[in-house]
C-alpha positions in Angstrom: 140.7 94.4 -1.8 138.0 97.0 -3.1 135.3 95.2 -1.0 137.8 95.6 2.4 137.8 99.3 1.2 134.1 99.5 1.1 133.8 98.3 4.9 136.3 100.7 6.0 134.3 103.5 4.2 131.1 102.2 5.7 132.7 102.4 9.2 134.4 105.9 8.8 131.0 107.2 8.1 129.5 105.8 11.2 132.1 107.4 13.1 131.7 110.5 11.0 127.9 110.5 12.2 129.0 109.9 15.8 131.5 112.7 15.4 128.8 115.3 13.9 126.4 114.6 16.7 129.0 115.7 19.2 130.1 118.4 17.5 133.8 117.2 18.2 136.7 119.0 17.3 138.8 118.4 13.8 141.1 115.9 15.6 139.6 112.9 14.4 139.8 111.0 11.0 142.7 113.1 10.0 144.4 111.8 6.9 147.9 111.4 8.3 148.7 108.5 11.0 150.0 109.5 14.3 154.0 109.5 14.4 155.2 108.9 18.0 157.7 111.0 19.5 159.5 111.2 23.0 159.4 114.3 24.8 161.0 114.7 28.0 159.4 117.9 28.9 156.1 118.8 31.4 153.0 119.2 29.4 152.4 123.2 29.7 149.2 123.7 31.9 147.1 126.5 31.7 147.1 126.7 35.6 150.2 126.3 37.1 150.8 125.3 40.9 152.6 128.3 41.9 150.7 131.0 40.2 147.5 129.3 39.4 146.3 127.1 41.7 147.0 128.9 45.1 146.9 132.6 43.7 145.5 134.8 46.0 144.0 137.2 43.4 140.1 137.1 42.3 139.9 137.1 38.6 136.9 135.3 37.9 133.6 133.4 39.4 135.2 130.0 39.9 137.9 131.8 42.4 135.0 131.9 45.6 135.1 127.8 45.0 138.9 127.8 45.1 139.1 129.4 48.5 136.2 127.4 49.9 137.9 124.1 48.3 140.8 125.0 50.2 139.5 126.0 53.2 137.7 122.7 53.4 140.6 120.5 52.6 142.1 121.9 55.5 139.2 121.4 57.5 138.9 117.7 56.2 142.5 116.9 57.1 141.8 118.0 60.9 138.8 116.0 60.9 140.0 113.1 59.3 142.7 112.4 61.3 140.5 113.3 64.4 138.0 110.6 63.2 141.2 108.0 63.0 142.1 107.9 66.7 138.3 106.5 67.6 137.6 103.8 65.1 137.1 100.3 66.0 139.5 97.0 64.4 138.1 94.6 62.5 139.1 91.1 62.3 140.3 91.8 58.7 142.7 94.6 60.1 143.7 91.8 62.9 144.4 89.4 60.4 146.3 91.9 57.8 148.5 93.0 60.9 149.4 89.2 61.3 150.2 88.5 57.7 152.4 91.6 58.2 154.1 90.5 61.0 154.9 87.0 58.7 156.4 89.5 56.3 158.7 91.3 58.4 159.9 88.1 60.1 160.9 86.4 56.7 162.5 89.7 55.4 164.5 89.9 58.7 165.1 86.2 59.0 163.6 85.7 62.2 160.9 83.3 63.3 159.2 80.7 61.4 159.3 82.2 57.4 157.9 79.3 56.2 154.3 80.5 58.2 154.7 83.5 55.6 155.2 80.9 53.0 152.3 78.9 53.5 149.7 81.8 54.7 146.5 82.2 52.5 147.4 85.8 51.8 151.0 85.1 50.4 149.8 84.6 46.8 147.9 87.9 46.4 149.2 90.6 48.7 152.7 92.1 48.5 152.0 94.2 51.8 154.6 96.9 50.9 152.8 100.0 52.9 151.6 98.0 56.1 155.3 96.5 56.1 156.8 100.1 56.2 154.6 101.4 59.0 154.9 97.8 61.2 158.8 98.6 60.5 158.5 101.9 62.0 156.2 100.8 64.9 158.7 98.2 65.8 161.8 100.6 65.6 160.3 103.2 67.6 158.6 100.7 70.0 155.2 101.9 69.1 152.3 100.3 71.9 149.6 100.5 69.5 150.0 99.9 65.7 146.8 100.4 64.6 146.4 103.5 65.9 149.1 104.8 63.3 147.8 102.7 60.4 144.6 104.3 61.0 146.4 107.9 61.0 148.2 106.6 57.8 144.9 105.7 56.4 143.5 108.9 57.0 146.1 110.9 55.2 145.9 108.8 52.1 142.4 109.0 52.4 142.7 113.1 52.3 145.4 112.6 49.4 142.9 110.7 47.7 140.5 113.6 47.9 142.7 116.2 47.2 144.0 114.5 44.0 140.8 114.2 42.5 139.9 117.5 43.3 142.9 118.7 41.3 142.1 116.5 38.5 138.6 118.2 38.3 139.9 121.5 38.3 141.7 120.5 34.9 139.1 119.0 33.6 136.3 121.4 34.5 137.2 124.3 36.9 137.1 125.3 40.3 133.4 124.7 41.3 133.6 121.2 39.8 136.5 120.6 42.0 134.6 121.5 45.1 131.6 119.6 44.5 134.1 116.4 44.2 135.7 116.9 47.4 132.5 117.9 49.0 131.0 114.8 47.8 133.5 112.4 48.7 133.4 114.5 52.4 129.6 113.8 52.8 129.8 110.3 51.8 129.6 108.8 55.2 130.6 105.1 54.1 133.2 106.5 52.0 134.9 108.8 55.1 134.7 106.2 57.4 136.8 103.4 55.4 139.3 106.1 54.6 140.1 106.4 58.0 140.4 102.3 59.1 140.8 100.5 56.3 144.7 101.2 55.2 145.1 98.7 52.5 141.8 99.3 50.9 142.6 103.2 51.1 146.6 102.8 49.6 144.8 100.2 46.9 142.2 103.0 46.1 144.7 105.7 46.2 146.9 103.6 43.5 144.2 102.5 41.3 142.7 106.2 40.8 146.0 107.6 40.5 146.9 105.5 37.8 143.4 105.7 35.8 143.9 109.8 35.7 147.8 109.2 34.5 146.0 107.2 31.7 144.0 109.8 31.0 146.5 112.1 30.5 148.2 109.8 28.5 145.8 109.0 25.9 144.9 112.9 25.3 149.1 113.3 24.9 149.1 110.6 22.4 151.1 110.8 20.1 153.4 112.6 22.4 154.8 110.3 24.9 156.3 112.0 27.8 158.4 110.1 30.0 157.6 111.6 33.4 154.1 110.4 32.4 155.1 106.9 31.7 156.8 107.2 35.3 153.9 108.5 36.9 152.0 105.4 35.4 154.2 102.9 36.6 154.4 104.6 40.0 150.4 104.2 40.5 150.5 100.7 39.4 153.2 99.6 42.0 151.5 101.9 44.6 148.2 99.6 43.7 149.8 96.3 43.5 151.6 97.2 47.0 148.7 95.8 48.6 146.6 93.7 46.1 147.3 91.8 43.1 144.0 92.8 42.0 145.9 96.3 40.6 147.1 94.1 37.6 143.8 95.3 36.2 145.3 98.3 35.3 147.2 96.8 32.9 144.4 96.1 31.1 142.8 99.3 31.3 146.7 100.6 29.8 146.2 98.6 26.5 142.8 99.0 26.3 142.7 102.9 26.6 145.4 103.2 24.6 145.3 101.1 21.5 141.3 102.2 21.0 142.3 105.8 21.0 144.9 105.0 18.6 142.4 103.3 16.6 139.9 105.9 16.8 142.2 108.7 15.9 143.9 107.3 13.0 142.4 107.0 9.7 140.8 103.5 9.1 141.8 103.4 5.3 145.5 103.5 6.0 144.8 100.4 8.5 147.4 97.8 6.2 150.0 100.8 5.1 153.4 100.3 6.2 153.0 103.8 8.0 150.2 102.7 9.9 152.0 99.4 11.2 155.0 101.4 12.3 153.0 103.4 14.5 150.9 100.7 15.6 154.3 98.8 16.3 155.9 101.7 18.3 152.5 102.1 20.5 152.8 98.3 21.6 156.5 98.3 22.3 155.8 101.1 24.7 153.0 99.6 26.1 154.8 96.0 26.5 158.1 97.6 28.1 155.4 99.5 30.7 154.0 96.0 31.3 157.5 94.1 31.6 158.3 96.8 34.0 155.6 96.5 36.4 155.7 92.8 36.0 159.2 92.5 36.8 159.4 94.8 39.6 156.7 93.5 41.7 158.4 90.1 41.1 162.0 91.3 42.7 160.2 93.3 45.2 158.3 90.3 46.8 161.3 87.7 46.1 159.1 86.0 43.5 156.9 84.4 46.2 153.9 86.6 45.6 151.8 85.4 42.5 153.4 88.0 39.7 152.2 86.0 36.5 148.6 87.2 36.5 145.9 87.8 33.8 145.6 91.3 33.9 141.9 90.9 32.8 141.0 88.5 35.7 143.1 90.1 38.1 139.7 91.2 40.4 139.1 87.3 40.9 142.2 87.7 43.2 140.3 89.5 45.7 138.1 86.3 46.4 141.1 83.6 46.5 142.3 82.4 49.4 140.2 84.6 51.8 138.3 83.2 54.7 135.0 82.3 53.9 132.0 85.0 54.5 130.0 84.3 57.7 126.5 84.4 57.2 125.0 88.1 57.5 121.2 89.6 56.7 120.7 91.3 53.3 117.8 92.4 52.2 115.5 90.9 55.2 117.4 87.3 54.3 120.3 85.5 55.9 122.6 85.2 53.3 125.9 83.1 53.1 128.6 81.7 50.6 125.8 79.0 49.2 122.9 81.8 48.4 125.1 85.1 48.3 123.3 87.1 45.1 124.9 88.4 42.4 123.6 91.8 42.7 125.0 92.3 46.2 127.6 94.9 45.2 125.6 96.9 43.3 122.7 97.1 45.5 124.6 97.7 48.4 126.3 100.6 46.3 123.1 102.3 45.7 121.7 102.0 49.1 124.5 103.5 50.7 125.3 106.4 48.5 123.9 109.8 49.8 120.7 111.0 47.5 122.5 114.2 46.3 125.5 112.0 45.1 123.0 109.5 42.8 121.2 112.7 41.4 124.5 114.2 40.1 125.4 110.6 38.9 122.0 110.9 37.1 122.9 114.7 35.6 125.9 113.3 33.9 124.2 111.2 31.8 121.0 113.7 31.2 123.7 116.2 30.3 125.8 114.1 28.2 126.6 116.5 25.6 127.8 119.1 27.7 130.4 116.7 29.3 131.2 115.7 25.9 132.1 119.2 24.9 134.5 119.8 27.9 135.7 116.3 28.3 135.7 115.0 24.6 134.0 111.5 24.1 137.1 109.8 24.6 137.9 111.0 27.8 134.6 110.4 28.6 135.0 106.7 27.6 137.9 106.1 29.9 136.2 106.3 33.0 132.7 105.1 32.2 134.9 101.7 30.7 136.6 101.5 34.3 133.9 102.0 36.4 131.1 99.7 34.5 134.1 97.1 33.8 134.7 96.9 37.8 131.3 96.4 38.5 130.7 93.7 35.8 133.6 91.9 37.2 132.4 92.3 40.9 128.6 91.1 39.5 129.9 88.3 37.9 132.4 86.8 40.7 131.4 85.9 44.0 133.0 88.3 46.3 133.7 88.1 49.9 132.0 91.2 52.0 135.5 91.5 53.5 137.0 92.2 50.3 133.9 93.8 48.5 134.9 96.8 50.2 138.2 97.4 48.7 136.4 97.3 45.4 133.8 99.6 47.0 136.7 102.4 47.8 138.5 102.2 44.6 135.4 102.4 42.2 133.8 105.0 44.3 135.8 108.0 43.4 135.1 107.1 39.6 131.6 107.4 40.3 132.5 110.7 42.4 133.8 112.0 38.9 130.7 111.5 36.8 128.5 112.7 40.3 130.5 115.7 40.5 130.9 116.2 36.7 127.2 115.8 36.4 126.2 118.5 38.7 128.9 121.0 36.8 127.2 120.0 33.4 123.9 120.7 34.6 124.9 124.1 36.0 126.7 124.7 32.5 123.8 123.6 30.3 121.4 125.9 32.6 123.9 128.5 32.6 121.4 131.3 34.2 123.2 133.0 37.8 120.1 132.7 39.5 119.0 129.0 38.6 122.1 128.1 39.1 121.8 129.2 42.6 119.1 128.0 43.2 120.6 124.6 42.2 123.7 124.8 44.5 120.9 125.3 47.4 118.8 122.4 46.8 122.5 120.5 46.8 123.2 121.9 50.2 119.8 121.2 51.3 120.1 117.5 50.1 123.2 116.9 51.8 121.7 118.3 55.4 121.0 114.6 56.1 124.7 112.8 55.6 126.5 115.8 57.0 124.2 115.2 60.3 124.5 111.6 59.8 128.3 111.9 60.2 128.4 114.5 62.8 126.1 112.6 65.6 127.1 109.4 65.1 130.7 109.1 65.6 132.7 107.2 65.5 129.9 104.7 63.8 128.9 107.4 61.2 130.3 104.9 58.1 126.9 102.8 59.3 124.6 104.5 56.7 121.9 103.8 54.7 120.4 106.5 52.2 116.6 107.3 51.7 116.3 104.9 49.1 116.8 102.5 51.4 114.6 104.1 53.8 117.2 105.0 55.8 119.2 103.4 58.8 115.8 102.6 60.5 114.2 100.9 57.8 117.7 99.0 57.2 117.9 98.0 60.7 117.1 94.1 61.0 116.9 93.9 57.1 121.0 94.4 56.6 123.7 93.5 58.7 124.4 96.9 60.7 128.1 95.9 62.0 129.3 93.4 60.0 132.6 93.4 62.2 131.8 94.3 65.3 133.1 98.3 64.4 132.2 99.6 67.7 134.3 97.2 69.7 137.3 100.0 71.0 134.1 102.3 71.9 132.3 99.7 74.2 135.7 98.1 75.2 137.2 101.5 76.8 133.9 102.5 78.3 133.9 99.0 80.1 137.0 99.6 81.2 136.8 102.9 82.6 133.2 101.6 84.2 135.0 98.9 86.2 137.8 101.0 87.3 135.1 103.6 88.9 132.6 100.8 90.1 134.5 98.0 92.0 131.7 96.1 93.4 133.9 93.4 94.6 136.1 95.2 96.9 139.0 93.7 95.9 141.6 95.9 94.0 143.3 92.7 92.3 140.0 90.8 91.4 140.4 89.3 87.7 136.6 90.1 86.3 135.2 87.8 83.8 134.4 89.3 80.4 132.1 87.7 77.6 131.4 89.0 74.2 130.0 87.8 71.0 131.9 90.3 69.1 135.0 89.8 66.6 138.4 88.2 67.8 140.0 91.8 67.6 138.2 93.1 70.8 140.9 90.9 72.4 143.4 93.7 71.5 141.7 96.2 74.1 142.0 93.9 77.0 145.1 92.4 76.3 147.2 94.6 78.4 145.0 94.6 81.5 145.8 91.7 83.6 142.5 92.5 85.6 140.2 91.5 83.2 139.9 88.5 81.1 137.7 88.2 77.9 136.0 85.1 76.4 133.9 84.9 73.4 130.4 83.6 73.8 127.4 83.6 71.4 124.6 85.7 72.3 122.4 82.5 72.7 124.8 80.8 75.0 123.5 79.6 78.3 126.8 79.9 80.3 126.5 82.9 82.9 130.0 82.7 84.5 130.9 86.3 83.4 130.4 89.4 85.2 130.2 91.6 82.4 128.8 90.9 78.4 129.5 92.9 75.5 126.7 92.5 72.8 127.1 93.3 69.2 123.6 93.5 67.3 125.2 91.5 64.2 125.1 88.2 66.2 121.8 88.9 67.7 118.5 87.1 65.7 116.9 89.6 63.5 113.4 88.8 64.9 114.7 90.2 68.2 115.8 93.2 66.8 112.9 94.0 64.9 110.5 93.1 67.8 112.5 95.6 70.3 113.2 92.9 72.4 117.0 93.4 72.7 119.0 94.6 73.9 117.3 93.5 77.5 116.5 95.5 80.6 119.4 94.4 82.4 122.2 96.5 80.0 123.8 99.0 81.7 125.2 100.7 78.7 123.7 101.1 75.3 125.5 102.6 72.2 123.1 103.5 69.5 123.2 104.9 66.1 120.3 107.4 65.6 118.5 105.9 68.6 118.7 102.6 67.3 120.9 99.7 69.9 123.9 98.2 67.8 126.2 97.5 70.9 124.9 96.7 74.7 126.9 95.9 77.9 125.3 93.9 80.9 126.2 93.3 83.9 125.8 89.7 85.2 123.3 90.7 88.6 123.3 87.2 90.1 127.2 87.3 90.1 126.8 90.6 91.8 124.5 89.5 94.2 126.4 86.2 94.7 129.6 87.8 95.6 127.7 90.4 98.1 126.3 87.2 99.5 129.4 85.7 100.2 131.5 88.9 101.2 128.5 89.2 103.4 129.0 85.8 105.1 133.2 86.3 105.1 132.3 89.5 106.7 130.0 87.7 109.4 132.9 85.4 110.3 135.4 87.7 110.5 133.4 89.6 112.9 132.4 86.4 115.0 136.1 85.7 115.3 137.0 89.2 116.4 134.1 88.7 119.0 135.6 85.4 120.3 138.9 87.1 120.7 137.6 89.6 122.7 136.1 87.4 125.0 139.0 85.3 125.8 141.0 88.5 126.2 138.4 89.6 129.0 138.7 86.0 130.6 
C-alpha cells in the first residue's frame, strides 16, 4: 500500500511543478475533496446584460471596443442578410431539401413514407430545423424555399458570431470580443457558408454553444447549476437536430468533467469513501444528462434515426451513407475516393484562412503564459482538446468534401477563439499603449486583402485562398474553384434576362434549348419558365443542339484553365473572380445563323405567295 502512496506522491509533485510554472491559484491540490451541491441560482457575473454589456457610459479603455463591436454587429446582420439573397444552390442543399420533403411526408402520413425510411440520410440526420422551415414554407405557400433557408442560415451564422463575441468578452474583455467578431467577418469561407448551408450552420451553432457551456460547467464545479445543465442539453439537441455527429459532445462532457474532477482533488485520497462518493455523484449527473439526450433524440425521431452511437466515433457518421465524392483538383492533381489524401482537410483549412487570423493563432501559443493567467490552464485545455480532437478525427477518416464543410464550420470558431485570444494575449504581454496601437494598425493592414475580396467578389466571395497558397491566381487550375457550381443562380438569372431582351428567333413562344455542365440544382432556376428547357451536358460533349451553354470551370480540364484556353472567344458573358473566369455563357451562333436562314427562306416564300395572289387579283 505504501508503494501506491509513493506513486501518488510522485504524480502530485509533478503536477505541483506544472502548477508553479503557471503561477496558478491556490485552488489546485487542496486537501479537501469536492463536495457537489445543486444550485438553482444563476451565477453572478461582473457584467450584467442590463447594466454592463450595453451600458452607454464610458468607464474604461475597453468601452471604445464595446461600441465598435455593437455597431459592427448591426452592420454584419444587414450585410449577411443582404448577401444571402444572391448565393447559389448546391446539390447538397438540393438533396437535403428532398430528404426534408420525405421527412415531412412521413410525419404527415402522406406520400411514400417508406422512401424516407430507406433514404441514406435517415440513419444519421434528424432534420428538425430544416423540417420546421419546410413546414412553414408549405403553410405560407413560399415560392422559393431556398431563399428562406439562406436567410435563416445567415441569422444563425450571425448569432454564432455574436455568441462567441460575448463569450470572449466574459473570458477576456471587449477588445478580445471585437477581434473575435472581426476575424470571423473577414474570413471569406466562413462568411460565405454562413449564408448558404443551413444544416452546417445550425450544427456549428449547437456544437460551439455546447462547448462553451461545458467550459462554464467545469469552472463552476463543484456547484452544479440546473440552468447550466439545461443549456448543455439544449445545445446538444440543437447540434443533433441536423447531424448525429453531435453525439461527440457527450464524449467532451465526460472527458472535461472527469478530468477536471481528477485534477482538482487530492490524489492521495483516491481510495477514500469521501472521494468515491463525490466521483459517484458526478458520474450520476453525467449519465443522467446522457440518458436525457439519447432518449429525447430517439423519441423525437420516432426511433428511426440511429441513436445508439458511440460518442467518440460520432464524427464518422458524416461519412456514412453519403454519395461518393466526384473527382476534383487538389494541389494540381486529380483526386477521388481512391486517392483521397489524409492531409486534405488540414491543408485546405490553412490555405483558406486569412493570414491575419493565422498570425493570431500562432500568437496564442507564443504568449501562452498570458493566456494561462487569464483563462487558467484547464480552461485552455477544453478549447485545445475540442479543436485538435476534431482535427485528428477528420485526419484519420475519409471525409467527403461535401460533409467536410460541416466540420470546417464547426471547428473554425474554436480556431477563432485561439486566434482572437492570441492577439489579446500579445497585447497584454507587450502592455504598451503605443506598441499596441501599432499592432492594431498591422492587423488592419493585413485585413485589407480579405475585406477587399469580400467586397468586390459578391456573391462568389467565399471562394478564397490566402497569401500562403499564393492567392486565387496561384490556386486557379491547382484546386477546384467551384466545387458545386455555386455561381449557378447568378448565371441563370443573367441568361434569362438576356433571352428576354434579345429574342433573335422572333417567336415569343419559342422554347430555348439551354445546356450546362453545372450541378442538378441549376434546374431550379428554369423549372417555372416554360420558354426554356435545360439539359445537362459535359463540357467535352460534341452535341450542339443547344442555343445557349452555361459552362462552369470545375468541369473544365485543368490544362485548358492553366493555358488560358477557356472560355473560348464565342462566350457572350464571362463571370470572373479576381479577373479569372469561373463561369461562361456561350451562344450557338451556328444555330442562330441556321434559324436566320430558315426565317429568310420562310419570309421569301411568304412574299412569293403574296405576289402570286396580287397577280391573280389583277387578272
